[in-house]
N, CA, C, O and the ligand as a Tripos MOL2 file, in Angstrom:
@<TRIPOS>MOLECULE
protein
  285   283    72     0     0
PROTEIN
NO_CHARGES

@<TRIPOS>ATOM
      1 N          27.4760   12.3410   50.7200 N.3       1 MET1
      2 CA         26.2530   12.3540   49.9270 C.3       1 MET1
      3 C          26.6120   12.6770   48.4840 C.2       1 MET1
      4 O          27.2410   13.6950   48.1920 O.2       1 MET1
      5 N          26.2060   11.8050   47.6080 N.am      2 SER2
      6 CA         26.5300   12.0140   46.2010 C.3       2 SER2
      7 C          25.2890   12.4160   45.4290 C.2       2 SER2
      8 O          24.1850   11.9340   45.6820 O.2       2 SER2
      9 N          25.4950   13.2800   44.5160 N.am      3 VAL3
     10 CA         24.4030   13.7380   43.6500 C.3       3 VAL3
     11 C          24.7080   13.2960   42.2370 C.2       3 VAL3
     12 O          25.7580   13.6230   41.6840 O.2       3 VAL3
     13 N          23.7840   12.5530   41.6590 N.am      4 SER4
     14 CA         23.9920   12.1150   40.2740 C.3       4 SER4
     15 C          23.0370   12.8730   39.3620 C.2       4 SER4
     16 O          21.8330   12.9560   39.6050 O.2       4 SER4
     17 N          23.6000   13.3990   38.3440 N.am      5 ASN5
     18 CA         22.7920   14.0920   37.3450 C.3       5 ASN5
     19 C          22.6910   13.2240   36.0970 C.2       5 ASN5
     20 O          23.7050   12.7610   35.5730 O.2       5 ASN5
     21 N          21.4980   13.0100   35.6320 N.am      6 GLU6
     22 CA         21.2940   12.2020   34.4290 C.3       6 GLU6
     23 C          20.7860   13.1010   33.3230 C.2       6 GLU6
     24 O          19.7850   13.8030   33.4700 O.2       6 GLU6
     25 N          21.4830   13.0630   32.2390 N.am      7 ILE7
     26 CA         21.0880   13.8770   31.0900 C.3       7 ILE7
     27 C          20.6300   12.9490   29.9850 C.2       7 ILE7
     28 O          21.3740   12.0600   29.5700 O.2       7 ILE7
     29 N          19.4320   13.1430   29.5120 N.am      8 THR8
     30 CA         18.9010   12.3360   28.4140 C.3       8 THR8
     31 C          18.9180   13.1740   27.1430 C.2       8 THR8
     32 O          18.3340   14.2550   27.0780 O.2       8 THR8
     33 N          19.5950   12.6510   26.1510 N.am      9 ILE9
     34 CA         19.6350   13.3340   24.8590 C.3       9 ILE9
     35 C          18.7930   12.5380   23.8770 C.2       9 ILE9
     36 O          19.0990   11.3800   23.5950 O.2       9 ILE9
     37 N          17.7630   13.1290   23.3680 N.am     10 SER10
     38 CA         16.8790   12.4490   22.4220 C.3      10 SER10
     39 C          17.2770   12.8350   21.0010 C.2      10 SER10
     40 O          17.3270   14.0120   20.6450 O.2      10 SER10
     41 N          17.5530   11.8250   20.2160 N.am     11 LYS11
     42 CA         17.9580   12.0790   18.8360 C.3      11 LYS11
     43 C          16.9320   11.5140   17.8630 C.2      11 LYS11
     44 O          17.2830   10.8050   16.9200 O.2      11 LYS11
     45 N          15.6920   11.8250   18.0920 N.am     12 SER12
     46 CA         14.6640   11.3010   17.1950 C.3      12 SER12
     47 C          14.5900   12.1620   15.9390 C.2      12 SER12
     48 O          14.4300   13.3810   15.9890 O.2      12 SER12
     49 N          14.7110   11.4830   14.8420 N.am     13 LYS13
     50 CA         14.5850   12.1640   13.5550 C.3      13 LYS13
     51 C          13.3920   11.5770   12.8170 C.2      13 LYS13
     52 O          12.8930   10.5140   13.1840 O.2      13 LYS13
     53 N          12.9490   12.2430   11.8140 N.am     14 THR14
     54 CA         11.8550   11.7280   11.0110 C.3      14 THR14
     55 C          12.3470   10.5160   10.2320 C.2      14 THR14
     56 O          13.3260   10.6150    9.4920 O.2      14 THR14
     57 N          11.6770    9.3650   10.3900 N.am     15 PRO15
     58 CA         12.1300    8.1560    9.6930 C.3      15 PRO15
     59 C          11.7400    8.1840    8.2120 C.2      15 PRO15
     60 O          10.7020    7.6560    7.8130 O.2      15 PRO15
     61 N          12.6000    8.8120    7.4170 N.am     16 ILE16
     62 CA         12.3100    8.9910    5.9940 C.3      16 ILE16
     63 C          12.1370    7.6480    5.2820 C.2      16 ILE16
     64 O          11.2420    7.4800    4.4530 O.2      16 ILE16
     65 N          13.0150    6.6910    5.6220 N.am     17 PHE17
     66 CA         12.9160    5.3870    4.9580 C.3      17 PHE17
     67 C          11.5910    4.7070    5.2790 C.2      17 PHE17
     68 O          10.9590    4.1210    4.4000 O.2      17 PHE17
     69 N          11.1730    4.7870    6.5410 N.am     18 GLY18
     70 CA          9.8980    4.1860    6.9330 C.3      18 GLY18
     71 C           8.7250    4.8450    6.2390 C.2      18 GLY18
     72 O           7.7870    4.1680    5.8200 O.2      18 GLY18
     73 N           8.7720    6.1440    6.1170 N.am     19 ILE19
     74 CA          7.7020    6.8610    5.4300 C.3      19 ILE19
     75 C           7.6770    6.4820    3.9540 C.2      19 ILE19
     76 O           6.6030    6.3430    3.3670 O.2      19 ILE19
     77 N           8.8490    6.3160    3.3520 N.am     20 ALA20
     78 CA          8.9100    5.9260    1.9420 C.3      20 ALA20
     79 C           8.3320    4.5310    1.7350 C.2      20 ALA20
     80 O           7.6020    4.3000    0.7720 O.2      20 ALA20
     81 N           8.6530    3.6020    2.6300 N.am     21 VAL21
     82 CA          8.1170    2.2430    2.5180 C.3      21 VAL21
     83 C           6.6070    2.2510    2.6720 C.2      21 VAL21
     84 O           5.9000    1.6040    1.9000 O.2      21 VAL21
     85 N           6.1060    2.9830    3.6700 N.am     22 LEU22
     86 CA          4.6650    3.0480    3.8750 C.3      22 LEU22
     87 C           3.9560    3.7350    2.7120 C.2      22 LEU22
     88 O           2.8430    3.3490    2.3540 O.2      22 LEU22
     89 N           4.5840    4.7450    2.1200 N.am     23 ALA23
     90 CA          3.9910    5.4140    0.9660 C.3      23 ALA23
     91 C           3.8940    4.4560   -0.2190 C.2      23 ALA23
     92 O           2.9060    4.4640   -0.9520 O.2      23 ALA23
     93 N           4.9340    3.6260   -0.4040 N.am     24 PHE24
     94 CA          4.8980    2.6420   -1.4930 C.3      24 PHE24
     95 C           3.8020    1.6060   -1.2500 C.2      24 PHE24
     96 O           3.0590    1.2630   -2.1700 O.2      24 PHE24
     97 N           3.6990    1.1070   -0.0210 N.am     25 ILE25
     98 CA          2.6620    0.1210    0.2990 C.3      25 ILE25
     99 C           1.2810    0.7290    0.1020 C.2      25 ILE25
    100 O           0.3750    0.0720   -0.4100 O.2      25 ILE25
    101 N           1.1210    1.9760    0.5080 N.am     26 SER26
    102 CA         -0.1550    2.6650    0.3560 C.3      26 SER26
    103 C          -0.5170    2.8370   -1.1170 C.2      26 SER26
    104 O          -1.6570    2.6000   -1.5160 O.2      26 SER26
    105 N           0.4570    3.2490   -1.9180 N.am     27 ALA27
    106 CA          0.1980    3.4440   -3.3470 C.3      27 ALA27
    107 C          -0.1120    2.1140   -4.0270 C.2      27 ALA27
    108 O          -0.9890    2.0390   -4.8870 O.2      27 ALA27
    109 N           0.6150    1.0600   -3.6350 N.am     28 PHE28
    110 CA          0.3500   -0.2510   -4.2150 C.3      28 PHE28
    111 C          -1.0440   -0.7430   -3.8200 C.2      28 PHE28
    112 O          -1.7680   -1.2890   -4.6520 O.2      28 PHE28
    113 N          -1.4190   -0.5520   -2.5570 N.am     29 GLY29
    114 CA         -2.7450   -0.9680   -2.1080 C.3      29 GLY29
    115 C          -3.8450   -0.2020   -2.8140 C.2      29 GLY29
    116 O          -4.8870   -0.7620   -3.1560 O.2      29 GLY29
    117 N          -3.6060    1.0890   -3.0320 N.am     30 LEU30
    118 CA         -4.5820    1.9100   -3.7530 C.3      30 LEU30
    119 C          -4.7550    1.3960   -5.1790 C.2      30 LEU30
    120 O          -5.8760    1.3060   -5.6790 O.2      30 LEU30
    121 N          -3.6400    1.0590   -5.8350 N.am     31 PHE31
    122 CA         -3.7210    0.5170   -7.1880 C.3      31 PHE31
    123 C          -4.3990   -0.8470   -7.1760 C.2      31 PHE31
    124 O          -5.2490   -1.1320   -8.0190 O.2      31 PHE31
    125 N          -4.0180   -1.6940   -6.2130 N.am     32 PHE32
    126 CA         -4.5410   -3.0550   -6.1210 C.3      32 PHE32
    127 C          -6.0560   -3.0470   -5.9700 C.2      32 PHE32
    128 O          -6.7590   -3.7960   -6.6480 O.2      32 PHE32
    129 N          -6.5540   -2.1960   -5.0760 N.am     33 VAL33
    130 CA         -7.9910   -2.1870   -4.7840 C.3      33 VAL33
    131 C          -8.7490   -1.3640   -5.8200 C.2      33 VAL33
    132 O          -9.8290   -1.7650   -6.2550 O.2      33 VAL33
    133 N          -8.2020   -0.2280   -6.2180 N.am     34 GLY34
    134 CA         -9.0010    0.7150   -6.9750 C.3      34 GLY34
    135 C          -8.8420    0.7030   -8.4730 C.2      34 GLY34
    136 O          -9.7640    1.0920   -9.1890 O.2      34 GLY34
    137 N          -7.6850    0.2620   -8.9780 N.am     35 TYR35
    138 CA         -7.4520    0.4950  -10.4020 C.3      35 TYR35
    139 C          -7.0390   -0.7300  -11.2000 C.2      35 TYR35
    140 O          -7.0550   -0.6900  -12.4310 O.2      35 TYR35
    141 N          -6.6740   -1.8010  -10.5430 N.am     36 ASP36
    142 CA         -6.1640   -2.9440  -11.2880 C.3      36 ASP36
    143 C          -7.2760   -3.5890  -12.1200 C.2      36 ASP36
    144 O          -8.3440   -3.9160  -11.6030 O.2      36 ASP36
    145 N          -7.0120   -3.7590  -13.3800 N.am     37 GLN37
    146 CA         -7.9550   -4.4270  -14.2770 C.3      37 GLN37
    147 C          -7.2580   -5.6130  -14.9340 C.2      37 GLN37
    148 O          -7.4250   -5.8520  -16.1300 O.2      37 GLN37
    149 N          -6.4910   -6.3420  -14.1650 N.am     38 GLY38
    150 CA         -5.7490   -7.4750  -14.6920 C.3      38 GLY38
    151 C          -4.2950   -7.1620  -14.9860 C.2      38 GLY38
    152 O          -3.5710   -8.0130  -15.5020 O.2      38 GLY38
    153 N          -3.8550   -5.9480  -14.6630 N.am     39 HIS39
    154 CA         -2.4850   -5.5460  -14.9940 C.3      39 HIS39
    155 C          -1.4490   -6.3550  -14.2350 C.2      39 HIS39
    156 O          -0.4440   -6.7680  -14.8130 O.2      39 HIS39
    157 N          -1.6810   -6.5900  -12.9370 N.am     40 LEU40
    158 CA         -0.6690   -7.2950  -12.1410 C.3      40 LEU40
    159 C          -0.5390   -8.7500  -12.5800 C.2      40 LEU40
    160 O           0.5770   -9.2440  -12.7400 O.2      40 LEU40
    161 N          -1.6490   -9.4400  -12.7760 N.am     41 PHE41
    162 CA         -1.5720  -10.8420  -13.1860 C.3      41 PHE41
    163 C          -1.1140  -10.9890  -14.6360 C.2      41 PHE41
    164 O          -0.6240  -12.0490  -15.0250 O.2      41 PHE41
    165 N          -1.2700   -9.9310  -15.4380 N.am     42 SER42
    166 CA         -0.8340  -10.0290  -16.8290 C.3      42 SER42
    167 C           0.6800  -10.1590  -16.9270 C.2      42 SER42
    168 O           1.2000  -10.5610  -17.9680 O.2      42 SER42
    169 N           1.3890   -9.8270  -15.8600 N.am     43 ILE43
    170 CA          2.8440   -9.9730  -15.8680 C.3      43 ILE43
    171 C           3.2200  -11.4420  -16.0190 C.2      43 ILE43
    172 O           4.1680  -11.7770  -16.7300 O.2      43 ILE43
    173 N           2.4740  -12.3130  -15.3480 N.am     44 VAL44
    174 CA          2.7860  -13.7410  -15.4290 C.3      44 VAL44
    175 C           1.7870  -14.5080  -16.2790 C.2      44 VAL44
    176 O           2.1300  -15.5540  -16.8300 O.2      44 VAL44
    177 N           0.5560  -14.0130  -16.3990 N.am     45 GLN45
    178 CA         -0.4970  -14.7610  -17.0840 C.3      45 GLN45
    179 C          -0.6700  -14.3320  -18.5360 C.2      45 GLN45
    180 O          -1.2130  -15.0880  -19.3410 O.2      45 GLN45
    181 N          -0.2210  -13.1440  -18.8750 N.am     46 GLY46
    182 CA         -0.3730  -12.6630  -20.2330 C.3      46 GLY46
    183 C          -1.6870  -11.9480  -20.4400 C.2      46 GLY46
    184 O          -2.3350  -11.5360  -19.4780 O.2      46 GLY46
    185 N          -2.0880  -11.7980  -21.7020 N.am     47 ALA47
    186 CA         -3.2810  -11.0270  -22.0500 C.3      47 ALA47
    187 C          -4.5580  -11.6580  -21.5110 C.2      47 ALA47
    188 O          -5.5800  -10.9840  -21.3890 O.2      47 ALA47
    189 N          -4.5050  -12.9290  -21.1930 N.am     48 GLU48
    190 CA         -5.6840  -13.6130  -20.6490 C.3      48 GLU48
    191 C          -6.1430  -13.0030  -19.3260 C.2      48 GLU48
    192 O          -7.3240  -13.0650  -18.9850 O.2      48 GLU48
    193 N          -5.2090  -12.4150  -18.5860 N.am     49 ALA49
    194 CA         -5.5310  -11.8270  -17.2760 C.3      49 ALA49
    195 C          -6.5130  -10.6710  -17.4120 C.2      49 ALA49
    196 O          -7.2820  -10.4120  -16.4870 O.2      49 ALA49
    197 N          -6.5060   -9.9650  -18.5550 N.am     50 PHE50
    198 CA         -7.4290   -8.8410  -18.7360 C.3      50 PHE50
    199 C          -8.8570   -9.3260  -18.9390 C.2      50 PHE50
    200 O          -9.7980   -8.5510  -18.7680 O.2      50 PHE50
    201 N          -9.0370  -10.5990  -19.3030 N.am     51 ASP51
    202 CA        -10.3780  -11.1650  -19.4130 C.3      51 ASP51
    203 C         -10.8240  -11.8030  -18.1060 C.2      51 ASP51
    204 O         -12.0050  -11.7600  -17.7650 O.2      51 ASP51
    205 N          -9.8860  -12.3950  -17.3740 N.am     52 GLU52
    206 CA        -10.2420  -13.1090  -16.1410 C.3      52 GLU52
    207 C         -10.5550  -12.1470  -14.9950 C.2      52 GLU52
    208 O         -11.5130  -12.3670  -14.2550 O.2      52 GLU52
    209 N          -9.7610  -11.0820  -14.8380 N.am     53 LEU53
    210 CA         -9.9870  -10.0390  -13.8220 C.3      53 LEU53
    211 C         -10.1120  -10.5970  -12.4100 C.2      53 LEU53
    212 O         -11.0560  -10.2670  -11.6910 O.2      53 LEU53
    213 N          -9.1690  -11.4360  -12.0120 N.am     54 TYR54
    214 CA         -9.2360  -12.0600  -10.6860 C.3      54 TYR54
    215 C          -9.1790  -11.0280   -9.5660 C.2      54 TYR54
    216 O          -9.9890  -11.0810   -8.6400 O.2      54 TYR54
    217 N          -8.2370  -10.0920   -9.6360 N.am     55 ILE55
    218 CA         -8.0930   -9.1080   -8.5600 C.3      55 ILE55
    219 C          -9.2920   -8.1790   -8.5450 C.2      55 ILE55
    220 O          -9.7610   -7.7780   -7.4800 O.2      55 ILE55
    221 N          -9.7850   -7.8390   -9.7190 N.am     56 HIS56
    222 CA        -10.9700   -6.9870   -9.8010 C.3      56 HIS56
    223 C         -12.1500   -7.6480   -9.0990 C.2      56 HIS56
    224 O         -12.8570   -7.0070   -8.3210 O.2      56 HIS56
    225 N         -12.3580   -8.9320   -9.3770 N.am     57 GLU57
    226 CA        -13.4800   -9.6410   -8.7470 C.3      57 GLU57
    227 C         -13.2510   -9.8060   -7.2540 C.2      57 GLU57
    228 O         -14.1950   -9.7440   -6.4660 O.2      57 GLU57
    229 N         -11.9920  -10.0160   -6.8610 N.am     58 LEU58
    230 CA        -11.6830  -10.1770   -5.4360 C.3      58 LEU58
    231 C         -11.9850   -8.9120   -4.6510 C.2      58 LEU58
    232 O         -12.5160   -8.9840   -3.5430 O.2      58 LEU58
    233 N         -11.6560   -7.7630   -5.2060 N.am     59 THR59
    234 CA        -11.8050   -6.4970   -4.4880 C.3      59 THR59
    235 C         -13.0240   -5.7130   -4.9490 C.2      59 THR59
    236 O         -13.1220   -4.5130   -4.6930 O.2      59 THR59
    237 N         -13.9550   -6.3790   -5.6260 N.am     60 HIS60
    238 CA        -15.0620   -5.6660   -6.2550 C.3      60 HIS60
    239 C         -15.9330   -4.9040   -5.2470 C.2      60 HIS60
    240 O         -16.2040   -3.7170   -5.4310 O.2      60 HIS60
    241 N         -16.3650   -5.5840   -4.1920 N.am     61 ASP61
    242 CA        -17.2220   -4.9230   -3.2070 C.3      61 ASP61
    243 C         -16.4770   -3.8220   -2.4690 C.2      61 ASP61
    244 O         -17.0390   -2.7690   -2.1680 O.2      61 ASP61
    245 N         -15.1970   -4.0780   -2.1800 N.am     62 MET62
    246 CA        -14.3690   -3.0650   -1.5150 C.3      62 MET62
    247 C         -14.2280   -1.8380   -2.4160 C.2      62 MET62
    248 O         -14.2410   -0.7000   -1.9460 O.2      62 MET62
    249 N         -14.0940   -2.0900   -3.7020 N.am     63 ARG63
    250 CA        -13.9580   -1.0140   -4.6710 C.3      63 ARG63
    251 C         -15.2070   -0.1300   -4.6930 C.2      63 ARG63
    252 O         -15.1110    1.0970   -4.7240 O.2      63 ARG63
    253 N         -16.3740   -0.7700   -4.6780 N.am     64 HIS64
    254 CA        -17.6100    0.0030   -4.6650 C.3      64 HIS64
    255 C         -17.7790    0.7510   -3.3550 C.2      64 HIS64
    256 O         -18.2000    1.9080   -3.3440 O.2      64 HIS64
    257 N         -17.4510    0.0910   -2.2460 N.am     65 ALA65
    258 CA        -17.6130    0.7370   -0.9370 C.3      65 ALA65
    259 C         -16.6840    1.9420   -0.7950 C.2      65 ALA65
    260 O         -17.0140    2.9120   -0.1130 O.2      65 ALA65
    261 N         -15.5160    1.8730   -1.4450 N.am     66 ALA66
    262 CA        -14.5710    2.9790   -1.3460 C.3      66 ALA66
    263 C         -14.8780    4.0880   -2.3420 C.2      66 ALA66
    264 O         -14.2630    5.1520   -2.2900 O.2      66 ALA66
    265 N         -15.8240    3.8510   -3.2500 N.am     67 GLY67
    266 CA        -16.2360    4.8940   -4.1740 C.3      67 GLY67
    267 C         -15.4400    4.9730   -5.4520 C.2      67 GLY67
    268 O         -15.5350    5.9620   -6.1790 O.2      67 GLY67
    269 N         -14.6480    3.9450   -5.7450 N.am     68 PHE68
    270 CA        -13.9050    3.9390   -7.0090 C.3      68 PHE68
    271 C         -14.8560    3.6100   -8.1660 C.2      68 PHE68
    272 O         -15.7810    2.8170   -7.9920 O.2      68 PHE68
    273 N         -14.6430    4.1980   -9.3210 N.am     69 PRO69
    274 CA        -15.4680    3.8480  -10.4700 C.3      69 PRO69
    275 C         -15.1930    2.4130  -10.9080 C.2      69 PRO69
    276 O         -14.0490    1.9570  -10.8930 O.2      69 PRO69
    277 N         -16.2250    1.7250  -11.2880 N.am     70 CYS70
    278 CA        -16.0480    0.3090  -11.6240 C.3      70 CYS70
    279 C         -16.7700   -0.0260  -12.9080 C.2      70 CYS70
    280 O         -16.1330   -0.3300  -13.9160 O.2      70 CYS70
    281 N         -18.0870    0.0250  -12.8880 N.am     71 HIS71
    282 CA        -18.8570   -0.2960  -14.0860 C.3      71 HIS71
    283 C         -20.1390    0.4940  -14.1050 C.2      71 HIS71
    284 O         -20.9300    0.3640  -15.0390 O.2      71 HIS71
    285 ZN        -18.4990   -2.9970   -9.9020 Zn       72 ZN72
@<TRIPOS>BOND
     1     1     2 1
     2     2     3 1
     3     3     4 2
     4     3     5 am
     5     5     6 1
     6     6     7 1
     7     7     8 2
     8     7     9 am
     9     9    10 1
    10    10    11 1
    11    11    12 2
    12    11    13 am
    13    13    14 1
    14    14    15 1
    15    15    16 2
    16    15    17 am
    17    17    18 1
    18    18    19 1
    19    19    20 2
    20    19    21 am
    21    21    22 1
    22    22    23 1
    23    23    24 2
    24    23    25 am
    25    25    26 1
    26    26    27 1
    27    27    28 2
    28    27    29 am
    29    29    30 1
    30    30    31 1
    31    31    32 2
    32    31    33 am
    33    33    34 1
    34    34    35 1
    35    35    36 2
    36    35    37 am
    37    37    38 1
    38    38    39 1
    39    39    40 2
    40    39    41 am
    41    41    42 1
    42    42    43 1
    43    43    44 2
    44    43    45 am
    45    45    46 1
    46    46    47 1
    47    47    48 2
    48    47    49 am
    49    49    50 1
    50    50    51 1
    51    51    52 2
    52    51    53 am
    53    53    54 1
    54    54    55 1
    55    55    56 2
    56    55    57 am
    57    57    58 1
    58    58    59 1
    59    59    60 2
    60    59    61 am
    61    61    62 1
    62    62    63 1
    63    63    64 2
    64    63    65 am
    65    65    66 1
    66    66    67 1
    67    67    68 2
    68    67    69 am
    69    69    70 1
    70    70    71 1
    71    71    72 2
    72    71    73 am
    73    73    74 1
    74    74    75 1
    75    75    76 2
    76    75    77 am
    77    77    78 1
    78    78    79 1
    79    79    80 2
    80    79    81 am
    81    81    82 1
    82    82    83 1
    83    83    84 2
    84    83    85 am
    85    85    86 1
    86    86    87 1
    87    87    88 2
    88    87    89 am
    89    89    90 1
    90    90    91 1
    91    91    92 2
    92    91    93 am
    93    93    94 1
    94    94    95 1
    95    95    96 2
    96    95    97 am
    97    97    98 1
    98    98    99 1
    99    99   100 2
   100    99   101 am
   101   101   102 1
   102   102   103 1
   103   103   104 2
   104   103   105 am
   105   105   106 1
   106   106   107 1
   107   107   108 2
   108   107   109 am
   109   109   110 1
   110   110   111 1
   111   111   112 2
   112   111   113 am
   113   113   114 1
   114   114   115 1
   115   115   116 2
   116   115   117 am
   117   117   118 1
   118   118   119 1
   119   119   120 2
   120   119   121 am
   121   121   122 1
   122   122   123 1
   123   123   124 2
   124   123   125 am
   125   125   126 1
   126   126   127 1
   127   127   128 2
   128   127   129 am
   129   129   130 1
   130   130   131 1
   131   131   132 2
   132   131   133 am
   133   133   134 1
   134   134   135 1
   135   135   136 2
   136   135   137 am
   137   137   138 1
   138   138   139 1
   139   139   140 2
   140   139   141 am
   141   141   142 1
   142   142   143 1
   143   143   144 2
   144   143   145 am
   145   145   146 1
   146   146   147 1
   147   147   148 2
   148   147   149 am
   149   149   150 1
   150   150   151 1
   151   151   152 2
   152   151   153 am
   153   153   154 1
   154   154   155 1
   155   155   156 2
   156   155   157 am
   157   157   158 1
   158   158   159 1
   159   159   160 2
   160   159   161 am
   161   161   162 1
   162   162   163 1
   163   163   164 2
   164   163   165 am
   165   165   166 1
   166   166   167 1
   167   167   168 2
   168   167   169 am
   169   169   170 1
   170   170   171 1
   171   171   172 2
   172   171   173 am
   173   173   174 1
   174   174   175 1
   175   175   176 2
   176   175   177 am
   177   177   178 1
   178   178   179 1
   179   179   180 2
   180   179   181 am
   181   181   182 1
   182   182   183 1
   183   183   184 2
   184   183   185 am
   185   185   186 1
   186   186   187 1
   187   187   188 2
   188   187   189 am
   189   189   190 1
   190   190   191 1
   191   191   192 2
   192   191   193 am
   193   193   194 1
   194   194   195 1
   195   195   196 2
   196   195   197 am
   197   197   198 1
   198   198   199 1
   199   199   200 2
   200   199   201 am
   201   201   202 1
   202   202   203 1
   203   203   204 2
   204   203   205 am
   205   205   206 1
   206   206   207 1
   207   207   208 2
   208   207   209 am
   209   209   210 1
   210   210   211 1
   211   211   212 2
   212   211   213 am
   213   213   214 1
   214   214   215 1
   215   215   216 2
   216   215   217 am
   217   217   218 1
   218   218   219 1
   219   219   220 2
   220   219   221 am
   221   221   222 1
   222   222   223 1
   223   223   224 2
   224   223   225 am
   225   225   226 1
   226   226   227 1
   227   227   228 2
   228   227   229 am
   229   229   230 1
   230   230   231 1
   231   231   232 2
   232   231   233 am
   233   233   234 1
   234   234   235 1
   235   235   236 2
   236   235   237 am
   237   237   238 1
   238   238   239 1
   239   239   240 2
   240   239   241 am
   241   241   242 1
   242   242   243 1
   243   243   244 2
   244   243   245 am
   245   245   246 1
   246   246   247 1
   247   247   248 2
   248   247   249 am
   249   249   250 1
   250   250   251 1
   251   251   252 2
   252   251   253 am
   253   253   254 1
   254   254   255 1
   255   255   256 2
   256   255   257 am
   257   257   258 1
   258   258   259 1
   259   259   260 2
   260   259   261 am
   261   261   262 1
   262   262   263 1
   263   263   264 2
   264   263   265 am
   265   265   266 1
   266   266   267 1
   267   267   268 2
   268   267   269 am
   269   269   270 1
   270   270   271 1
   271   271   272 2
   272   271   273 am
   273   273   274 1
   274   274   275 1
   275   275   276 2
   276   275   277 am
   277   277   278 1
   278   278   279 1
   279   279   280 2
   280   279   281 am
   281   281   282 1
   282   282   283 1
   283   283   284 2
@<TRIPOS>SUBSTRUCTURE
     1 MET1         2 RESIDUE 1 A MET
     2 SER2         6 RESIDUE 1 A SER
     3 VAL3        10 RESIDUE 1 A VAL
     4 SER4        14 RESIDUE 1 A SER
     5 ASN5        18 RESIDUE 1 A ASN
     6 GLU6        22 RESIDUE 1 A GLU
     7 ILE7        26 RESIDUE 1 A ILE
     8 THR8        30 RESIDUE 1 A THR
     9 ILE9        34 RESIDUE 1 A ILE
    10 SER10       38 RESIDUE 1 A SER
    11 LYS11       42 RESIDUE 1 A LYS
    12 SER12       46 RESIDUE 1 A SER
    13 LYS13       50 RESIDUE 1 A LYS
    14 THR14       54 RESIDUE 1 A THR
    15 PRO15       58 RESIDUE 1 A PRO
    16 ILE16       62 RESIDUE 1 A ILE
    17 PHE17       66 RESIDUE 1 A PHE
    18 GLY18       70 RESIDUE 1 A GLY
    19 ILE19       74 RESIDUE 1 A ILE
    20 ALA20       78 RESIDUE 1 A ALA
    21 VAL21       82 RESIDUE 1 A VAL
    22 LEU22       86 RESIDUE 1 A LEU
    23 ALA23       90 RESIDUE 1 A ALA
    24 PHE24       94 RESIDUE 1 A PHE
    25 ILE25       98 RESIDUE 1 A ILE
    26 SER26      102 RESIDUE 1 A SER
    27 ALA27      106 RESIDUE 1 A ALA
    28 PHE28      110 RESIDUE 1 A PHE
    29 GLY29      114 RESIDUE 1 A GLY
    30 LEU30      118 RESIDUE 1 A LEU
    31 PHE31      122 RESIDUE 1 A PHE
    32 PHE32      126 RESIDUE 1 A PHE
    33 VAL33      130 RESIDUE 1 A VAL
    34 GLY34      134 RESIDUE 1 A GLY
    35 TYR35      138 RESIDUE 1 A TYR
    36 ASP36      142 RESIDUE 1 A ASP
    37 GLN37      146 RESIDUE 1 A GLN
    38 GLY38      150 RESIDUE 1 A GLY
    39 HIS39      154 RESIDUE 1 A HIS
    40 LEU40      158 RESIDUE 1 A LEU
    41 PHE41      162 RESIDUE 1 A PHE
    42 SER42      166 RESIDUE 1 A SER
    43 ILE43      170 RESIDUE 1 A ILE
    44 VAL44      174 RESIDUE 1 A VAL
    45 GLN45      178 RESIDUE 1 A GLN
    46 GLY46      182 RESIDUE 1 A GLY
    47 ALA47      186 RESIDUE 1 A ALA
    48 GLU48      190 RESIDUE 1 A GLU
    49 ALA49      194 RESIDUE 1 A ALA
    50 PHE50      198 RESIDUE 1 A PHE
    51 ASP51      202 RESIDUE 1 A ASP
    52 GLU52      206 RESIDUE 1 A GLU
    53 LEU53      210 RESIDUE 1 A LEU
    54 TYR54      214 RESIDUE 1 A TYR
    55 ILE55      218 RESIDUE 1 A ILE
    56 HIS56      222 RESIDUE 1 A HIS
    57 GLU57      226 RESIDUE 1 A GLU
    58 LEU58      230 RESIDUE 1 A LEU
    59 THR59      234 RESIDUE 1 A THR
    60 HIS60      238 RESIDUE 1 A HIS
    61 ASP61      242 RESIDUE 1 A ASP
    62 MET62      246 RESIDUE 1 A MET
    63 ARG63      250 RESIDUE 1 A ARG
    64 HIS64      254 RESIDUE 1 A HIS
    65 ALA65      258 RESIDUE 1 A ALA
    66 ALA66      262 RESIDUE 1 A ALA
    67 GLY67      266 RESIDUE 1 A GLY
    68 PHE68      270 RESIDUE 1 A PHE
    69 PRO69      274 RESIDUE 1 A PRO
    70 CYS70      278 RESIDUE 1 A CYS
    71 HIS71      282 RESIDUE 1 A HIS
    72 ZN72       285 GROUP 0 **** ****
């Protein structure tokens, strides 16, 4: 009769890299929805993006529902 002993060693650590990636995505999403006034599109579109406000108009209702100041 044989007895087998199984030992499980768990090496779970806090996934710092994953948390950093999620924090960046969260911060970018917060900026995208709540604060962008043409800044992102101005990188490729120039000063005209501050008049067009495409992202602002896209996220306008979401911005109001989330309680961000708008107008
Ligand atoms: Zn508004």
